[in-house]
C-alpha positions as CSV (number, residue, x, y, z in Angstrom):
1,X,31.4,-22.8,-3.1
2,X,30.5,-25.5,-0.5
3,X,27.3,-23.9,0.4
4,X,24.4,-22.5,-1.5
5,X,21.2,-20.9,-0.4
6,X,18.1,-21.5,-2.4
7,X,15.7,-18.6,-2.5
8,X,12.2,-18.9,-3.9
9,X,10.6,-15.8,-5.3
10,X,6.9,-15.7,-5.7
11,X,4.8,-13.5,-7.9
12,X,3.2,-10.7,-5.9
13,X,-0.5,-11.1,-5.2
14,X,-2.8,-8.6,-6.8
15,X,-3.8,-7.0,-3.5
16,X,-0.1,-6.5,-2.6
17,X,0.6,-4.3,-5.6
18,X,-2.5,-2.0,-5.3
19,X,-0.8,0.7,-3.2
20,X,2.1,1.0,-5.7
21,X,-0.3,1.0,-8.7
22,X,-2.3,3.8,-6.9
23,X,0.9,5.8,-6.5
24,X,1.8,5.3,-10.2
25,X,-1.6,6.5,-11.3
26,X,-1.3,9.7,-9.1
27,X,2.2,10.3,-10.5
28,X,1.0,9.8,-14.1
29,X,-1.8,12.3,-13.7
30,X,-4.9,10.2,-13.6
31,X,-7.8,12.3,-12.2
32,X,-9.9,9.4,-11.0
33,X,-9.0,5.8,-10.4
34,X,-11.3,3.1,-9.2
35,X,-9.7,0.5,-6.9
36,X,-11.7,-2.2,-8.7
37,X,-10.1,-1.1,-12.0
38,X,-6.6,-1.4,-10.4
39,X,-7.5,-4.9,-9.1
40,X,-8.4,-6.0,-12.6
41,X,-5.1,-4.6,-14.0
42,X,-3.2,-6.4,-11.2
43,X,-5.0,-9.7,-11.7
44,X,-4.6,-9.6,-15.5
45,X,-0.9,-8.8,-15.0
46,X,-0.5,-12.2,-13.5
47,X,2.2,-11.0,-11.1
48,X,4.2,-9.2,-13.8
49,X,4.5,-5.7,-12.4
50,X,6.2,-4.4,-15.6
51,X,3.1,-5.5,-17.6
52,X,0.8,-3.8,-15.2
53,X,2.7,-0.6,-15.5
54,X,2.7,-0.9,-19.3
55,X,-1.0,-1.3,-19.3
56,X,-1.5,1.7,-17.1
57,X,0.7,3.7,-19.5
58,X,-1.4,2.6,-22.4
59,X,-4.6,3.6,-20.5
60,X,-3.2,7.0,-19.7
61,X,-2.6,7.7,-23.4
62,X,-6.4,7.7,-24.0
63,X,-7.9,8.9,-20.7
64,X,-7.2,10.5,-17.3
65,X,-9.8,8.3,-15.6
66,X,-9.5,4.6,-14.9
67,X,-12.7,2.8,-14.4
68,X,-13.3,-0.9,-14.0
69,X,-15.7,-1.0,-17.0
70,X,-13.0,0.5,-19.3
71,X,-10.3,-1.8,-18.0
72,X,-12.4,-4.9,-18.4
73,X,-13.4,-3.9,-21.9
74,X,-9.8,-3.3,-22.9
75,X,-8.1,-6.2,-21.2
76,X,-10.7,-8.9,-21.5
77,X,-13.1,-7.7,-24.1
78,X,-13.3,-5.5,-27.2
79,X,-9.9,-3.9,-27.0
80,X,-8.1,-6.9,-25.5
81,X,-5.9,-7.3,-28.6
82,X,-4.2,-4.0,-27.7
83,X,-3.5,-4.7,-24.0
84,X,-3.9,-8.4,-23.3
85,X,-3.1,-10.1,-20.1
86,X,0.3,-11.6,-19.7
87,X,0.2,-15.2,-20.9
88,X,2.5,-17.7,-19.3
89,X,3.4,-19.1,-22.7
90,X,4.4,-15.7,-24.2
91,X,7.8,-15.1,-22.8
92,X,10.4,-13.3,-24.9
93,X,11.9,-16.5,-26.2
94,X,8.4,-17.7,-27.3
95,X,7.6,-14.4,-29.0
96,X,10.9,-13.9,-30.9
97,X,10.2,-16.5,-33.6
98,X,6.9,-14.9,-34.3
99,X,8.6,-11.7,-35.4
100,X,10.6,-13.6,-38.0
101,X,8.0,-16.1,-39.2
102,X,6.1,-14.8,-42.3
103,X,3.3,-17.1,-41.4
104,X,3.0,-15.8,-37.8
105,X,-0.1,-14.2,-36.4
106,X,1.5,-10.7,-36.4
107,X,-0.7,-9.6,-39.3
108,X,-2.2,-6.7,-37.5
109,X,-0.8,-3.9,-35.4
110,X,-2.8,-4.7,-32.3
111,X,-1.3,-8.2,-32.1
112,X,2.2,-6.9,-32.8
113,X,1.9,-4.3,-30.0
114,X,0.4,-6.9,-27.6
115,X,3.4,-9.2,-28.2
116,X,5.9,-6.4,-28.1
117,X,4.7,-5.0,-24.8
118,X,4.9,-8.4,-23.1
119,X,8.7,-8.0,-23.2
120,X,9.5,-4.5,-24.4
121,X,13.0,-4.4,-22.8
122,X,14.4,-7.6,-24.2
123,X,12.7,-8.1,-27.5
124,X,14.5,-5.3,-29.4
125,X,17.8,-6.7,-28.2
126,X,16.8,-10.2,-29.3
127,X,15.7,-9.0,-32.7
128,X,18.9,-7.1,-33.1
129,X,21.0,-10.2,-32.3
130,X,19.0,-12.4,-34.7
131,X,18.6,-10.0,-37.6
132,X,21.7,-11.0,-39.6
133,X,20.5,-14.7,-39.6
134,X,17.0,-13.8,-40.9
135,X,16.1,-15.4,-44.3
136,X,12.8,-14.4,-45.7
137,X,11.0,-16.5,-48.4
138,X,9.3,-13.3,-49.4
139,X,12.8,-11.8,-50.3
140,X,14.5,-14.7,-52.3
141,X,17.6,-12.9,-53.6
142,X,20.6,-11.9,-51.6
143,X,20.0,-8.3,-52.6
144,X,16.4,-8.4,-51.4
145,X,17.6,-10.0,-48.1
146,X,20.1,-7.3,-47.6
147,X,17.5,-4.6,-48.3
148,X,15.2,-6.1,-45.7
149,X,18.0,-6.1,-43.1
150,X,18.8,-2.5,-43.9
151,X,15.1,-1.5,-43.5
152,X,14.9,-3.4,-40.2
153,X,18.0,-1.8,-39.0
154,X,16.7,1.7,-39.8
155,X,13.5,0.8,-37.8
156,X,15.6,-0.3,-34.9
157,X,17.6,3.0,-34.9
158,X,14.3,4.9,-34.9
159,X,13.1,2.7,-32.0
160,X,16.3,3.4,-30.1
161,X,15.8,7.2,-30.6
162,X,12.2,6.9,-29.4
163,X,13.3,4.8,-26.4
164,X,15.9,7.5,-25.5
165,X,13.1,10.2,-25.5
166,X,10.9,8.0,-23.4
167,X,13.5,7.4,-20.7
168,X,14.9,10.9,-20.6
169,X,11.5,12.2,-19.5
170,X,11.1,11.6,-15.7
171,X,7.4,10.5,-16.3
172,X,8.3,8.0,-19.0
173,X,6.5,10.0,-21.8
174,X,3.8,7.3,-22.2
175,X,2.6,8.9,-25.4
176,X,5.6,7.5,-27.2
177,X,5.3,3.9,-26.1
178,X,3.1,2.8,-29.0
179,X,5.6,4.4,-31.5
180,X,8.4,2.6,-29.8
181,X,6.6,-0.7,-30.2
182,X,5.9,-0.1,-33.9
183,X,9.4,1.0,-34.7
């Protein structure tokens, strides 16, 4: 091609996504939603709409109200490990090695879920592609390595079944998301 057109895409501003977040909250059955709570969700999402929606799904699992105080507590405070803001340095390619490194900081479920939900669409595929190359110092023999790969494969099959159930429901079946992340 002799010509090309360079297009620059910018992350949406927090205020620009508020109407859509309100619509999502109504669709998901929130009884009461504070605009200031949605603004915090949008700001902490750092322009990543998928992350904002994932956070709303996780909030909906525990409550049908969305208040600023609850959002700030979960995203910035006490529960921040469960639903942290999107970090620029935590893309799928940055996260993948942590799932295979026995010295990684994935020692607790909250951290595991936080990392998983930063890229829930691509991480399972990346893990699947890299599984056969995984060598664990915790499983030194070839038999133990193979057993680990079989266990991981079984978990991935379970994750696929859960994902199928999530996406066949028109509302996304938010109750299953944490199980999908753990599988």
